[in-house]
C-alpha positions as CSV (number, residue, x, y, z in Angstrom):
1,M,102.3,172.7,138.9
2,R,105.0,171.5,141.3
3,I,108.5,171.7,139.9
4,A,112.0,170.8,141.2
5,I,115.3,171.9,139.8
6,V,118.4,169.8,140.6
7,D,121.8,171.2,139.6
8,D,125.1,172.0,141.3
9,L,125.7,175.2,139.4
10,P,123.9,178.2,140.9
11,A,124.0,180.2,137.7
12,D,122.3,177.4,135.8
13,I,119.7,176.9,138.5
14,W,118.6,180.5,138.5
15,K,118.7,180.8,134.7
16,L,116.4,177.7,134.4
17,R,114.2,179.0,137.2
18,E,113.7,182.3,135.5
19,F,112.9,180.6,132.2
20,I,110.4,178.3,133.8
21,C,108.6,181.1,135.6
22,R,108.5,183.2,132.5
23,W,107.0,180.3,130.5
24,A,104.4,179.5,133.2
25,Q,103.3,183.1,133.4
26,K,102.8,183.3,129.6
27,Q,100.9,180.0,129.6
28,G,98.8,180.9,132.7
29,I,100.0,177.8,134.5
30,P,100.3,178.3,138.3
31,L,103.5,177.2,140.0
32,V,102.4,176.2,143.4
33,P,104.7,176.5,145.3
34,A,107.5,178.3,143.5
35,P,110.1,175.8,141.9
36,A,112.1,174.0,144.6
37,V,115.9,174.0,144.2
38,F,118.3,171.2,145.1
39,E,122.1,171.5,144.6
40,S,122.7,167.8,144.5
41,S,120.9,164.5,143.8
42,E,121.5,163.5,147.4
43,A,119.6,166.7,148.6
44,L,116.6,165.8,146.4
45,L,116.5,162.2,147.5
46,A,116.9,162.9,151.2
47,G,113.5,162.2,152.6
48,F,112.1,162.0,149.0
49,V,108.3,161.3,148.9
50,P,106.9,160.0,145.6
51,N,104.5,162.3,143.7
52,T,105.7,165.4,145.5
53,F,106.6,167.0,142.2
54,D,105.0,167.0,138.8
55,V,108.2,167.8,137.0
56,I,111.8,167.4,138.0
57,F,114.7,169.0,136.0
58,L,117.9,167.0,136.5
59,D,121.4,168.0,135.6
60,I,123.3,164.8,134.8
61,Y,126.9,165.8,135.6
62,M,127.0,166.7,139.3
63,S,129.4,166.1,142.1
64,G,128.3,163.0,144.0
65,M,125.4,161.1,142.5
66,S,124.7,161.8,138.9
67,G,121.3,163.0,137.7
68,M,120.8,159.8,135.8
69,D,121.3,157.6,138.9
70,A,118.9,159.9,140.8
71,A,116.3,159.4,138.0
72,K,116.6,155.7,138.3
73,K,116.0,155.8,142.1
74,I,113.0,158.1,141.5
75,R,111.5,155.6,139.1
76,E,112.3,152.7,141.5
77,Q,110.0,154.4,144.0
78,G,107.1,154.3,141.5
79,D,107.1,158.1,140.9
80,A,105.6,158.8,137.5
81,C,106.6,162.5,137.4
82,R,108.0,164.1,134.3
83,L,111.8,164.0,134.2
84,I,113.7,166.5,132.1
85,F,117.4,166.3,131.8
86,T,119.6,169.4,131.5
87,T,123.3,168.7,130.7
88,S,126.2,169.9,128.6
89,T,126.5,166.8,126.4
90,R,124.2,164.5,124.4
91,E,126.1,161.5,125.7
92,F,123.2,160.2,127.9
93,A,120.4,161.1,125.5
94,V,119.7,157.4,124.7
95,D,119.9,156.4,128.4
96,S,117.2,159.0,129.1
97,Y,114.7,156.7,127.5
98,D,115.4,154.0,130.1
99,V,113.9,156.3,132.8
100,A,111.1,157.6,130.5
101,A,112.4,161.2,130.4
102,A,110.1,163.7,128.9
103,F,112.9,165.4,127.0
104,Y,116.6,166.3,127.1
105,L,118.0,169.9,127.1
106,V,121.6,170.4,126.1
107,K,123.3,173.4,127.8
108,P,123.5,176.2,126.9
109,Y,119.9,176.4,125.8
110,S,117.8,179.5,125.1
111,Y,114.4,180.4,126.6
112,E,112.9,179.7,123.2
113,K,114.2,176.2,123.2
114,L,112.9,175.5,126.7
115,A,109.5,177.0,125.9
116,Q,109.3,175.0,122.7
117,D,109.9,171.8,124.6
118,L,107.6,172.7,127.5
119,N,104.8,173.7,125.1
120,R,104.9,170.1,123.7
121,C,103.7,168.8,127.0
122,G,102.5,171.8,129.0
123,V,98.8,171.2,128.8
124,D,99.3,167.4,129.2
125,L,101.5,168.0,132.3
126,L,98.9,170.2,133.9
127,E,95.9,168.0,133.2
128,Q,97.4,164.6,133.8
129,S,99.6,165.3,136.8
130,Q,97.1,167.6,138.5
131,C,94.2,165.2,138.9
132,V,92.8,162.8,141.5
133,M,90.7,159.7,140.8
134,V,87.2,159.8,142.3
135,P,84.2,157.4,142.1
136,G,81.6,158.2,139.4
137,A,78.7,156.6,137.6
138,A,81.0,154.5,135.4
139,G,83.7,153.7,138.0
140,Q,86.8,155.7,138.9
141,Q,87.2,158.9,136.9
142,P,89.8,161.7,136.9
143,L,89.0,165.0,138.5
144,L,91.1,167.9,137.2
145,L,92.2,169.9,140.2
146,H,92.7,173.2,138.5
147,R,89.1,173.2,137.3
148,I,87.8,173.2,140.9
149,L,86.4,176.4,142.3
150,Y,85.2,175.0,145.7
151,T,83.6,171.9,147.1
152,E,80.7,171.3,149.6
153,Y,79.7,168.2,151.5
154,Y,76.0,167.3,151.4
155,G,74.2,164.1,152.3
156,R,77.2,161.7,152.0
157,C,78.3,163.2,148.7
158,V,80.7,166.0,147.8
159,E,79.4,168.6,145.4
160,V,82.3,169.8,143.3
161,H,81.8,173.3,141.7
162,L,83.9,173.6,138.5
163,T,84.9,176.4,136.2
164,G,82.4,177.1,133.5
165,G,79.4,176.6,135.8
166,E,79.6,172.8,135.9
167,M,79.0,170.7,139.0
168,L,80.1,167.2,139.8
169,T,78.6,165.0,142.6
170,V,81.2,162.6,144.1
171,P,79.9,159.9,146.4
172,M,82.7,160.0,149.0
173,R,83.1,160.8,152.7
174,Q,84.3,164.3,153.3
175,A,87.3,163.2,155.2
176,D,88.4,160.9,152.4
177,F,87.8,163.5,149.7
178,A,89.5,166.2,151.7
179,A,92.6,164.0,152.2
180,L,93.0,163.9,148.4
181,L,92.7,167.6,147.8
182,L,94.6,168.9,150.8
183,A,97.7,167.1,149.7
184,Y,98.0,170.1,147.3
185,P,98.9,173.4,148.9
186,Y,96.4,175.4,146.8
187,F,93.4,173.8,148.5
188,C,92.2,175.2,151.8
189,D,89.8,173.9,154.4
190,C,88.0,177.1,155.1
191,T,84.9,175.9,157.0
192,R,83.3,172.7,157.9
193,G,82.5,170.6,154.8
194,V,83.9,173.2,152.4
195,L,87.2,173.3,150.5
196,V,88.3,176.2,148.3
197,N,90.8,176.3,145.5
198,L,93.1,179.3,146.3
199,E,94.0,179.6,142.6
200,Q,90.4,180.7,142.0
201,T,90.3,183.3,144.8
202,E,90.2,187.0,144.2
203,N,90.2,188.2,147.8
204,L,89.9,187.2,151.4
205,L,87.5,189.2,153.5
206,S,86.8,188.9,157.3
207,D,84.3,186.1,156.8
208,R,84.5,184.8,153.3
209,F,86.6,184.3,150.2
210,V,85.5,186.1,147.0
211,L,86.3,184.0,144.0
212,K,87.3,185.3,140.6
213,D,83.8,184.7,139.2
214,G,82.2,186.6,142.1
215,T,81.1,183.6,144.2
216,A,81.4,184.0,147.9
217,V,82.7,181.0,149.9
218,P,82.4,181.3,153.7
219,V,85.3,181.1,156.1
220,S,84.9,179.9,159.6
221,R,85.7,182.3,162.4
222,L,87.6,179.6,164.3
223,K,89.7,178.7,161.2
224,Y,90.2,182.3,160.0
225,Q,93.7,182.8,161.3
226,K,95.0,179.6,159.8
227,V,93.2,180.2,156.5
228,R,94.6,183.7,156.3
229,E,98.1,182.4,156.8
230,Q,97.7,179.8,154.1
231,F,96.2,182.4,151.7
232,L,99.1,184.8,152.3
233,A,101.7,182.1,151.8
234,F,99.9,181.0,148.6
235,T,99.8,184.6,147.3
236,Y,103.5,185.0,148.1
237,A,104.4,181.8,146.3
238,Q,102.5,182.9,143.3
239,M,104.4,186.1,143.2
240,R,107.7,184.3,143.5
241,G,106.6,181.9,140.7
242,G,105.9,184.8,138.4
243,N,102.2,184.4,138.4
């Protein structure tokens, strides 16, 4: 799950970050990368790319542009991420509906309050925001990214190996399919025609990944250094995210 925190008070930022990481760890929800921190609306919106984040926590009262105005600009760009307001007053609670906010936290709030609200939409957040649409027998269908172990390209189709021993065949070119998955930092192009979900890896050896279920996924000798760097960066991000 990709999360951003926007607040101009450092103490509030790190309190919220700690709460989010604690909740994610208890729920088994990966934060990849660790929550991004912005100290103003302007900092968030500078070079903003829609669909970069699954959840954005926005303080409303900040110097410069308010969190509510930032939320409107995010929606104007067609971003459907979950917006969660954190503020010291209920004054804008009604206005939050205009930007389809998920919920509204009034400071100071406890970990229990944040966890209660996140639990209402945690599974929904993970499943709805972390999916891509791929062609299937009945037209376009959602593919839940966190269920993917690894993928292989065979005969003009991608074989997607899923948790629970399931496999899905997707009639797509490898380049097009890879473009969808590699937009997420936890997918790795480890050898020709093969992508692996780093969330599902247990270890990286000299020529292969070992997945949590014991499956071995080959790693190209030519790509090994880049793969290793991505794996180490992913592992570090998980540690910072509390997972």
